C-alpha positions as CSV (number, residue, x, y, z in Angstrom):
1,M,35.0,15.0,-87.5
2,P,31.7,15.3,-88.5
3,V,29.0,14.4,-86.5
4,S,28.3,10.9,-89.7
5,Q,31.0,10.1,-88.8
6,R,30.9,9.7,-84.9
7,L,27.9,8.5,-85.1
8,R,28.6,5.5,-87.7
9,D,32.0,5.1,-85.3
10,E,29.9,4.7,-82.5
11,R,27.1,2.4,-84.0
12,K,30.0,0.2,-84.9
13,R,32.0,0.3,-81.5
14,N,29.1,-0.8,-79.9
15,G,28.5,-3.6,-82.3
16,L,24.7,-2.6,-83.7
17,T,23.1,-2.8,-86.6
18,L,20.8,0.1,-88.0
19,G,18.6,-2.6,-87.5
20,E,19.4,-2.3,-83.7
21,V,19.5,1.1,-83.5
22,A,16.5,1.7,-85.0
23,K,14.4,-0.6,-82.4
24,R,16.1,1.0,-79.2
25,T,15.4,4.6,-80.6
26,G,12.5,4.4,-82.2
27,I,14.7,6.1,-85.3
28,G,13.8,4.8,-89.2
29,E,16.6,3.0,-90.2
30,S,16.3,5.4,-93.5
31,S,17.0,7.8,-91.3
32,L,19.7,7.0,-89.2
33,S,21.5,5.4,-92.9
34,E,21.7,9.7,-94.1
35,F,22.5,10.9,-90.3
36,E,25.4,8.5,-90.6
37,H,26.2,9.0,-94.4
38,G,26.1,12.8,-93.5
39,H,22.8,13.9,-96.1
40,R,21.3,15.9,-92.8
41,D,21.5,16.2,-89.5
42,P,19.8,14.3,-86.5
43,K,17.7,17.0,-84.7
44,L,18.7,17.5,-80.6
45,A,16.0,14.8,-79.6
46,Q,16.9,12.4,-82.0
47,L,20.9,12.8,-81.4
48,Q,19.8,12.4,-77.6
49,R,18.0,9.4,-78.2
50,L,21.5,7.8,-79.9
51,A,24.0,9.7,-77.5
52,E,22.0,7.5,-74.8
53,T,22.3,4.2,-77.2
54,Y,26.1,4.8,-77.7
55,R,26.8,5.8,-73.9
56,R,27.9,9.8,-75.1
57,T,27.1,12.5,-74.5
58,I,25.5,15.3,-76.8
59,A,28.7,17.1,-76.4
60,Y,30.7,14.1,-77.9
61,F,29.1,14.3,-81.1
62,L,28.7,18.1,-81.6
63,D,33.0,18.1,-80.5
64,D,34.7,19.8,-83.6
65,G,38.3,18.4,-82.8
66,G,38.8,14.6,-82.9
67,P,38.6,12.4,-79.9
68,A,41.5,10.8,-77.8
69,P,41.5,7.5,-78.6
70,E,40.4,4.7,-75.8
71,I,41.8,1.6,-75.8
72,V,40.3,-1.3,-73.8
73,L,42.9,-3.7,-73.5
74,W,41.4,-7.4,-72.9
75,R,42.6,-10.4,-70.9
76,Q,40.4,-12.4,-73.0
77,K,38.2,-10.5,-75.1
78,P,34.6,-12.2,-75.0
79,E,32.3,-12.6,-78.5
80,P,32.5,-9.2,-79.9
81,T,28.7,-7.9,-79.6
82,V,29.3,-8.6,-75.7
83,A,33.1,-7.0,-75.9
84,A,31.4,-3.9,-77.6
85,Q,28.8,-3.6,-74.7
86,I,30.8,-4.0,-72.1
87,E,33.6,-1.6,-73.3
88,A,30.9,0.9,-73.7
89,E,29.5,0.7,-70.5
90,F,32.9,0.4,-68.8
91,L,34.5,3.7,-70.3
92,Q,30.9,5.2,-69.8
93,L,31.1,4.4,-66.2
94,S,34.9,6.1,-66.6
95,R,34.3,9.3,-67.7
96,Q,31.2,9.6,-65.3
97,Y,33.9,9.1,-62.7
98,H,35.9,12.0,-64.5
99,N,32.9,14.4,-64.2
100,L,32.2,13.7,-61.1
101,E,35.6,13.9,-59.6
102,V,35.3,17.3,-61.8
103,W,32.3,18.4,-60.2
104,C,33.3,18.1,-56.8
105,A,36.9,19.7,-57.6
106,E,38.4,16.5,-56.4
107,R,40.5,15.8,-59.2
108,R,42.7,12.6,-58.0
109,P,45.4,12.2,-60.8
110,C,47.0,8.5,-60.6
111,E,49.7,8.5,-59.2
112,L,51.4,5.2,-60.4
113,P,55.3,4.2,-61.4
114,A,55.1,4.4,-64.7
115,A,57.3,1.5,-66.1
116,A,60.1,2.4,-69.1
117,G,62.0,0.2,-71.6
118,D,61.9,-1.7,-75.2
119,P,59.0,-4.3,-75.5
120,A,62.1,-6.3,-77.3
121,T,63.8,-6.3,-74.7
122,F,61.6,-6.1,-71.7
123,D,62.1,-9.5,-69.7
124,Y,60.8,-11.6,-66.6
125,A,63.2,-9.6,-65.0
126,N,61.8,-6.8,-65.1
127,A,59.1,-8.1,-64.7
128,E,60.1,-9.1,-61.4
129,R,62.0,-6.2,-60.5
130,L,59.0,-3.8,-61.4
131,A,56.4,-5.9,-58.9
132,Y,59.8,-5.1,-56.2
133,D,59.3,-2.1,-56.7
134,V,55.5,-1.1,-56.9
135,R,55.0,-3.5,-53.4
136,A,57.5,-0.9,-51.8
137,K,56.4,2.3,-53.0
138,L,52.9,1.9,-52.5
139,T,53.9,0.3,-49.4
140,L,51.6,-2.8,-50.0
141,G,53.4,-4.7,-47.0
142,D,53.8,-8.4,-47.3
143,R,50.5,-9.4,-48.3
144,P,49.8,-7.4,-50.7
145,G,46.6,-9.4,-51.7
146,Q,44.7,-7.6,-48.6
147,S,45.4,-4.2,-49.5
148,L,45.8,-3.8,-53.3
149,L,42.6,-2.9,-54.0
150,P,41.8,0.1,-51.8
151,V,45.5,1.1,-52.1
152,L,44.9,1.7,-55.6
153,E,41.4,3.1,-55.6
154,E,41.8,5.1,-52.6
155,V,45.2,6.5,-53.0
156,C,46.8,6.2,-56.4
157,G,43.5,7.2,-58.1
158,V,42.7,4.2,-60.7
159,K,39.0,4.0,-61.3
160,L,38.3,0.5,-60.2
161,F,34.9,-1.1,-61.8
162,H,32.9,-4.9,-61.6
163,L,30.8,-6.0,-63.9
164,S,29.6,-9.9,-65.1
165,F,30.0,-11.2,-68.2
166,E,31.6,-14.2,-69.8
167,P,33.7,-15.8,-70.1
168,P,34.3,-15.8,-66.4
169,G,38.3,-15.4,-66.7
170,T,38.5,-12.0,-68.4
171,A,39.4,-8.8,-67.6
172,A,40.4,-5.4,-69.0
173,S,42.0,-2.4,-68.7
174,S,42.5,1.5,-70.3
175,V,44.4,4.5,-69.8
176,S,42.9,8.0,-71.2
177,E,44.4,11.5,-71.1
178,T,40.7,12.1,-70.1
179,Y,39.9,10.1,-67.3
180,G,43.3,8.6,-66.3
181,S,43.6,4.3,-65.8
182,A,40.8,2.2,-64.7
183,V,40.4,-1.3,-64.7
184,L,37.2,-4.1,-65.1
185,L,37.2,-7.0,-62.9
186,N,34.8,-10.1,-63.5
187,A,32.1,-9.3,-60.6
188,R,31.4,-13.2,-61.2
189,N,34.9,-14.0,-59.9
190,V,35.6,-15.3,-56.5
191,R,37.7,-12.6,-54.9
192,W,40.9,-14.1,-55.2
193,R,41.0,-14.6,-58.7
194,R,39.8,-11.3,-58.6
195,N,43.2,-10.3,-56.7
196,F,45.3,-11.9,-59.5
197,D,43.5,-10.5,-62.1
198,L,43.7,-6.9,-60.5
199,A,47.4,-7.6,-60.0
200,H,47.6,-8.5,-63.8
201,E,46.3,-5.2,-64.8
202,L,48.0,-3.7,-63.1
203,F,50.9,-4.4,-65.0
204,H,49.5,-3.2,-68.2
205,L,48.8,0.0,-66.6
206,L,52.1,0.8,-65.7
207,T,54.0,-1.0,-69.1
208,W,51.3,0.7,-71.0
209,N,53.5,3.5,-72.6
210,V,55.5,0.3,-73.1
211,F,53.3,-2.0,-75.4
212,R,50.5,-0.1,-76.0
213,S,50.8,1.6,-80.1
214,G,48.3,3.4,-79.3
215,D,45.9,3.0,-82.5
216,G,43.0,3.4,-80.6
217,E,41.3,0.4,-81.2
218,G,39.9,-2.6,-78.8
219,I,42.8,-5.3,-78.8
220,V,44.0,-8.4,-76.8
221,A,47.4,-8.4,-75.3
222,S,50.2,-10.8,-76.6
223,E,51.1,-14.3,-75.7
224,R,54.2,-12.6,-74.5
225,E,53.0,-9.7,-72.7
226,E,50.1,-11.7,-70.8
227,K,53.9,-14.1,-69.7
228,L,55.0,-10.4,-68.3
229,A,52.0,-9.9,-67.1
230,T,51.3,-12.6,-64.8
231,C,54.8,-13.1,-63.8
232,F,54.8,-9.6,-62.6
233,A,51.0,-10.4,-60.8
234,S,52.6,-13.8,-58.9
235,N,55.9,-11.8,-57.5
236,L,53.5,-8.6,-56.4
237,L,51.1,-11.3,-54.5
238,M,53.2,-13.4,-53.2
239,P,56.8,-11.9,-52.7
240,A,59.6,-14.6,-52.6
241,D,60.5,-14.1,-49.3
242,V,57.7,-14.0,-47.4
243,T,56.3,-16.7,-49.8
244,R,59.4,-19.3,-48.6
245,L,59.1,-18.8,-45.4
246,A,55.8,-19.7,-45.2
247,V,56.0,-22.4,-47.3
248,N,59.6,-23.9,-45.7
249,D,57.4,-23.6,-42.6
250,A,54.3,-25.4,-43.6
251,I,56.7,-28.7,-45.2
252,K,57.2,-31.5,-43.2
253,N,59.4,-34.8,-44.5
254,D,59.5,-33.2,-48.4
255,K,55.7,-32.6,-48.3
256,I,53.6,-29.9,-48.0
257,G,49.5,-31.2,-47.3
258,F,46.5,-29.4,-48.8
259,D,45.1,-28.3,-46.0
260,D,48.5,-25.9,-45.1
261,L,48.3,-25.4,-48.6
262,F,44.5,-23.6,-48.7
263,A,46.0,-22.0,-45.5
264,I,48.7,-20.1,-47.2
265,A,46.7,-19.3,-50.1
266,R,44.4,-17.5,-47.4
267,Q,46.8,-15.9,-46.1
268,F,47.9,-13.8,-49.5
269,D,44.5,-14.6,-50.7
270,V,44.9,-16.2,-53.7
271,S,43.9,-19.2,-55.8
272,V,45.5,-22.6,-54.6
273,E,46.2,-22.9,-58.4
274,A,48.5,-18.9,-58.5
275,L,50.0,-20.5,-55.3
276,L,51.3,-23.9,-56.6
277,W,52.4,-22.2,-59.3
278,R,54.3,-19.8,-57.5
279,I,55.9,-22.7,-55.5
280,H,56.6,-24.6,-58.9
281,F,58.6,-21.3,-59.9
282,L,60.7,-21.1,-56.7
283,Y,61.2,-24.4,-55.8
284,R,61.9,-25.3,-59.3
285,C,59.2,-27.9,-58.9
286,D,58.7,-30.5,-62.7
287,E,56.0,-28.8,-64.3
288,V,53.9,-31.9,-65.3
289,D,54.0,-32.8,-61.4
290,T,52.8,-29.2,-60.6
291,R,50.1,-29.8,-63.4
292,K,49.1,-32.8,-61.7
293,D,48.9,-31.0,-58.4
294,I,46.9,-27.9,-59.5
295,E,43.7,-30.7,-60.7
296,R,44.5,-32.8,-57.3
297,C,43.8,-29.7,-55.3
298,K,40.4,-29.1,-57.2
299,L,39.5,-32.2,-56.5
300,F,39.6,-30.9,-52.8
301,A,38.6,-27.3,-53.1
302,A,35.5,-27.5,-51.9
303,A,36.2,-29.0,-48.9
304,W,39.0,-26.5,-48.3
305,E,38.6,-23.6,-49.5
306,D,37.1,-21.8,-46.9
307,R,36.3,-18.3,-47.6
308,E,33.7,-16.2,-47.7
309,Q,32.8,-15.6,-51.3
310,D,31.4,-11.5,-51.3
311,T,29.6,-9.9,-54.4
312,P,31.1,-6.8,-55.1
313,T,29.3,-3.4,-56.2
314,E,29.6,-2.1,-59.7
315,R,30.7,1.4,-58.7
316,P,33.6,2.3,-55.7
317,A,32.4,3.5,-52.9
318,R,34.5,6.6,-53.9
319,F,32.3,7.2,-57.4
320,V,28.8,6.2,-55.0
321,A,29.8,9.0,-52.7
322,L,31.1,12.0,-55.3
323,A,27.9,11.5,-56.8
324,I,26.2,12.3,-53.8
325,K,28.2,15.1,-53.7
326,A,27.3,16.6,-56.6
327,F,23.5,15.6,-56.6
328,R,23.1,17.4,-52.9
329,R,24.7,20.0,-54.1
330,G,22.8,20.5,-57.1
331,Q,25.6,19.5,-59.7
332,L,23.7,16.6,-61.1
333,S,20.2,16.7,-61.5
334,Q,18.0,14.1,-60.4
335,G,17.5,12.2,-63.7
336,R,21.4,12.1,-64.1
337,F,22.1,11.1,-60.7
338,A,19.6,7.9,-61.6
339,E,21.5,7.4,-64.6
340,Y,25.4,7.9,-63.4
341,M,24.3,5.5,-60.0
342,G,22.2,2.6,-62.1
343,I,19.2,3.4,-60.1
344,S,15.5,4.1,-61.1
345,R,14.5,8.0,-60.0
346,R,11.9,6.5,-58.0
347,E,15.0,5.8,-55.6
348,A,17.3,8.3,-56.9
349,M,14.4,10.7,-54.9
350,K,15.3,9.0,-51.1
351,F,19.2,11.0,-51.8
352,A,16.8,14.2,-52.7
353,E,15.3,13.8,-49.7
354,Q,18.6,13.3,-47.7
355,E,19.5,17.7,-47.9
356,A,23.4,18.2,-46.3
357,R,22.9,19.9,-43.5
358,Q,25.9,22.7,-42.3
359,D,26.8,20.2,-39.3
360,E,27.7,17.2,-41.0
361,A,31.0,17.6,-40.0
362,V,33.6,16.9,-37.3
363,A,35.7,19.7,-35.2
364,I,39.5,19.6,-35.0
365,P,41.3,21.7,-32.5
366,S,44.1,23.6,-34.4
367,A,47.9,21.9,-33.0
């Protein structure tokens, strides 16, 4: 693929006009147009500025081979310009994570039990069975919400990032031959909402080869696929047998108090709304009554939602650890390290002063 086409494709993918690129790079619009139409090639310094703007490497534009398609699957896609910017940052972080793994010789293949089947016949029973299998294979226990994120990150090799964007209910996932499986969660959501979003996106990763067309475009899942993902997430985070036990223990005179509902939601680290929908399907409650109960619980959330609301970091702990390791080994320059970490060069200097010592290890006697 010629440089001109890649420049044009990346500008459009980022939702930018020629004028906006010109302001960001200091390159005239006429020159940018000539680059994109192949009338002349950009100089190396100009290509560097364009690569930084599009969150790509120079090598990407100079590679003769066709780039592998990078699909970002949105649960609820934001406004196009915002979506393009978020996608670019998400994919760049995923590529950077992959680079760090390679440089540190710590590549971790994604170990997820991929599903198979026909998208036309994949139904709720399949989604429920998949949730059961995943919970067992990943040994997530009776309350997976407490361990799902660290298991996916540290054991399964999923690249997981948190960015802030609107609308707050959105999340996204991507699968690539280069960086593997990646998930983007909204940092503005509370942890128990992010838990459900993570389980929801996990379904898309597991069924990627079942539902994805591989056309390389940013897409939104169909309504049916989203319902299957919700079914999977509900079954994964609130296993039927364990949830029934918790609910039955709290029932008094065929009713369950709001205090008990919020307590059970805390146990499974999910929202009360998610719990009420799980109860709805397990106990075959009337849908109208369930919706009314959800609205009533929202009114009491401030009083009963006694949970710590954390703000996650953009980059996972392993990403940061690998970046520091690569920097201290001299595999990352100070400027590139600052770029990967999302910090200033001045802040990067603090890490430069912390040179690796030979005694940074723990002796383990041989068995």
